[in-house]
C-alpha positions as CSV (number, residue, x, y, z in Angstrom):
1,M,83.3,91.4,82.5
2,K,86.9,91.2,81.2
3,Q,88.1,93.2,84.2
4,T,86.2,90.8,86.4
5,I,88.0,87.8,84.9
6,Q,91.4,89.6,85.2
7,G,90.7,90.3,88.8
8,F,90.0,86.6,89.7
9,L,93.1,85.6,87.7
10,L,95.3,88.0,89.5
11,A,93.9,86.9,92.8
12,G,94.5,83.4,92.1
13,T,98.1,84.1,90.9
14,L,98.9,86.0,94.1
15,V,97.4,83.4,96.4
16,L,99.4,80.6,94.6
17,G,102.7,82.6,95.1
18,G,102.8,85.1,92.2
19,T,105.1,82.9,89.9
20,A,103.7,84.2,86.8
21,L,103.9,87.8,87.6
22,A,107.2,87.4,89.3
23,Q,108.7,86.0,86.1
24,Q,107.8,89.3,84.4
25,G,110.1,91.1,86.8
26,V,109.7,94.4,88.6
27,K,110.6,97.6,86.7
28,E,112.7,99.9,88.8
29,N,111.5,103.5,88.3
30,K,113.2,106.7,89.3
31,K,112.7,108.3,92.7
32,G,112.6,105.1,94.7
33,T,109.5,103.4,93.1
34,A,109.0,100.0,91.4
35,E,106.4,99.0,88.9
36,L,104.8,95.7,88.1
37,R,102.3,95.5,85.3
38,G,101.3,99.1,85.8
39,F,101.1,99.0,89.6
40,V,103.6,101.4,91.2
41,V,104.8,101.2,94.8
42,P,107.7,102.8,96.8
43,T,110.8,100.6,97.3
44,D,111.5,102.2,100.7
45,E,110.4,99.9,103.5
46,K,108.8,102.7,105.7
47,A,107.0,104.2,102.7
48,L,105.5,100.8,101.8
49,L,104.4,100.1,105.3
50,E,102.8,103.6,105.6
51,R,100.7,102.8,102.5
52,L,99.6,99.4,104.0
53,H,98.7,101.2,107.2
54,Y,96.8,103.8,105.2
55,T,94.9,101.1,103.4
56,N,94.1,99.3,106.6
57,Q,92.8,102.4,108.3
58,L,90.7,103.5,105.4
59,E,89.0,100.0,105.1
60,I,88.3,100.0,108.8
61,K,86.5,103.4,108.5
62,L,84.6,102.3,105.4
63,G,83.6,99.0,107.2
64,Q,82.4,101.0,110.2
65,L,80.4,103.2,107.8
66,A,78.8,100.1,106.2
67,Q,77.5,98.9,109.5
68,Q,76.0,102.4,110.2
69,N,74.5,103.3,106.8
70,S,73.5,100.0,105.3
71,N,70.3,98.0,106.0
72,N,71.4,95.0,104.0
73,P,72.6,92.1,106.2
74,D,75.2,91.0,103.7
75,V,76.7,94.5,103.4
76,K,76.7,95.0,107.1
77,A,78.4,91.6,107.7
78,F,81.0,92.3,105.0
79,G,81.7,95.7,106.6
80,E,82.1,94.0,110.1
81,Q,84.6,91.5,108.6
82,M,86.5,94.3,107.0
83,V,86.8,96.1,110.4
84,R,87.9,92.9,112.1
85,D,90.4,91.6,109.5
86,H,92.0,95.0,108.8
87,T,92.2,95.9,112.5
88,A,94.2,92.6,113.1
89,A,96.4,93.1,110.1
90,D,97.2,96.7,111.1
91,Q,98.1,95.6,114.6
92,K,100.7,93.2,113.1
93,L,101.9,95.9,110.8
94,V,102.4,98.5,113.4
95,T,104.2,96.0,115.7
96,L,106.5,95.1,112.9
97,A,107.3,98.8,112.2
98,Q,107.8,99.6,115.9
99,G,110.2,96.6,116.2
100,R,112.3,98.2,113.4
101,G,112.2,101.7,114.9
102,L,109.9,103.1,112.4
103,K,107.0,105.6,113.1
104,L,104.3,105.4,110.5
105,S,102.3,108.4,109.3
106,D,98.5,107.8,109.1
107,T,98.5,109.7,105.8
108,P,101.6,109.2,103.7
109,K,103.0,112.0,101.6
110,P,102.0,111.2,98.0
111,M,104.9,109.9,95.9
112,N,103.5,111.3,92.6
113,D,100.6,113.3,91.1
114,A,98.6,110.0,90.5
115,E,98.8,109.0,94.1
116,K,97.8,112.5,95.2
117,K,94.7,112.3,93.0
118,A,94.0,108.8,94.4
119,M,94.1,110.0,98.0
120,A,91.9,112.9,97.0
121,A,89.5,110.4,95.6
122,D,89.5,108.4,98.8
123,K,88.5,111.4,100.7
124,A,85.7,112.3,98.3
125,I,84.2,108.8,98.3
126,M,84.3,108.8,102.1
127,E,82.3,112.0,102.1
128,E,79.9,110.7,99.5
129,L,79.3,107.5,101.4
130,Q,78.7,109.3,104.6
131,A,75.8,111.0,103.0
132,L,74.3,107.9,101.4
133,K,71.9,105.4,103.1
134,A,70.5,102.0,102.4
135,E,70.5,100.8,98.8
136,P,72.4,103.7,97.3
137,F,75.1,103.3,99.9
138,D,75.3,99.5,99.3
139,S,75.7,99.9,95.5
140,C,78.5,102.6,95.8
141,Y,80.4,100.9,98.6
142,I,80.3,97.3,97.3
143,T,81.2,98.3,93.8
144,G,84.1,100.4,95.0
145,Q,85.3,97.4,97.1
146,V,85.6,95.2,94.2
147,G,87.8,97.7,92.3
148,D,89.8,98.6,95.4
149,H,90.7,95.0,96.2
150,D,91.8,94.4,92.6
151,A,94.2,97.4,92.8
152,T,95.4,96.5,96.3
153,L,96.2,92.9,95.1
154,G,98.3,94.3,92.2
155,K,100.2,96.6,94.4
156,L,100.8,94.0,97.0
157,M,102.5,91.9,94.4
158,A,104.6,94.8,93.1
159,G,105.7,95.4,96.7
160,R,106.3,91.8,97.4
161,Q,108.7,91.6,94.5
162,A,110.4,94.9,95.1
163,I,111.1,94.4,98.8
164,T,113.9,91.8,99.4
165,G,115.9,90.7,102.5
166,N,113.1,91.4,105.0
167,T,111.4,88.0,105.8
168,Q,109.1,89.6,108.4
169,L,107.7,92.2,105.9
170,T,107.3,89.7,103.0
171,A,105.6,87.1,105.3
172,L,103.2,89.9,106.4
173,M,102.5,90.9,102.8
174,D,101.9,87.2,101.9
175,E,99.3,87.0,104.7
176,L,97.6,90.3,103.7
177,T,97.5,89.1,100.1
178,Q,95.5,86.0,101.2
179,T,93.2,88.3,103.3
180,V,92.6,90.9,100.5
181,S,92.1,88.1,97.9
182,H,89.4,86.6,100.1
183,H,87.8,90.0,100.7
184,R,87.7,90.7,96.9
185,Q,85.8,87.5,96.3
186,Q,83.4,88.2,99.1
187,A,82.7,91.7,97.8
188,Y,82.1,90.3,94.3
189,S,79.7,87.8,95.8
190,V,77.8,90.5,97.7
191,L,77.7,92.8,94.5
192,G,76.0,89.9,92.7
193,K,73.3,89.6,95.4
194,L,72.7,93.3,95.2
195,G,72.4,93.2,91.4
196,Q,69.9,90.3,91.6
197,A,67.8,92.2,94.2
198,M,67.8,95.3,91.9
199,G,66.9,93.3,88.9
200,V,70.0,94.0,86.9
201,G,71.1,90.4,86.4
202,G,73.8,90.4,89.1
203,A,77.4,91.3,89.0
204,G,78.9,91.4,85.5
205,T,76.1,93.5,84.1
206,D,75.1,97.1,85.0
207,M,76.6,97.3,88.4
208,Q,79.9,95.7,87.3
209,K,80.0,98.2,84.4
210,G,80.0,100.9,86.9
211,S,83.0,99.2,88.6
212,E,84.8,98.9,85.3
213,S,84.4,102.5,84.3
214,G,85.2,103.8,87.8
215,T,81.8,105.6,88.1
216,G,80.5,103.4,90.9
217,G,83.5,103.4,93.3
218,H,87.0,104.5,94.1
219,M,88.9,102.5,91.5
220,D,92.4,103.9,92.1
221,G,92.9,101.8,95.3
222,H,94.5,102.7,98.5
223,M,98.2,102.2,98.0
224,G,98.9,104.8,95.4
225,T,97.8,104.2,91.8
226,G,98.9,102.3,88.8
227,Q,99.4,103.7,85.4
228,S,96.1,102.6,84.3
229,G,94.2,104.7,86.8
230,S,92.0,101.8,87.8
231,G,92.0,98.6,89.7
232,M,92.9,96.4,86.7
233,Q,94.2,97.3,83.3
234,Q,91.8,96.7,80.4
235,P,93.3,94.4,77.7
236,K,93.6,95.7,74.2
237,K,90.8,94.6,72.0
């Protein structure tokens, strides 16, 4: 539940402009990366755009799979929206890249071992979801979506603070932040409905524990990985 609260606080901070996180400053790492609160992103414009493109494409594929493998109307509707919103976002992103003479790879070269493992996890969860149907699919997909969006929000903020002097890119990232924050809240809402249907008390109990431990979904996110190896860092007790 602590992770859930952190997720909502992060989403709210990002939507309001990221002042609190920005004041902490971005830590410049070696080899062209930047870090903010454990979230690591490349500082190179092309490399960052490629990871946003990768995220969009993966969410489109997952959303299409949700429409195919789920029988739950809420999950199917969520998947449909993911396809629609990320297709629109990716079209804007590709257009921006083309205008700057950049050709984006669909699968970026991992910037470190952590990102390599995260991409391997993305492939593994895709294969797992392709084999699941109905309720097992719903649980795995939606739980993963909550964690993924927490991680993506953190990396968007890190990228937003690391990239300067490019108003088009920062405006695009601000727009994507709004969209991802909304998706995160929707995923959490659907997760709660699934929990109630399964009699586990809704999100924040058994199903959310799976999200916090990383056992119920792909928690490393889609834009590389933070130091914590999960969507949000757990506070010290």
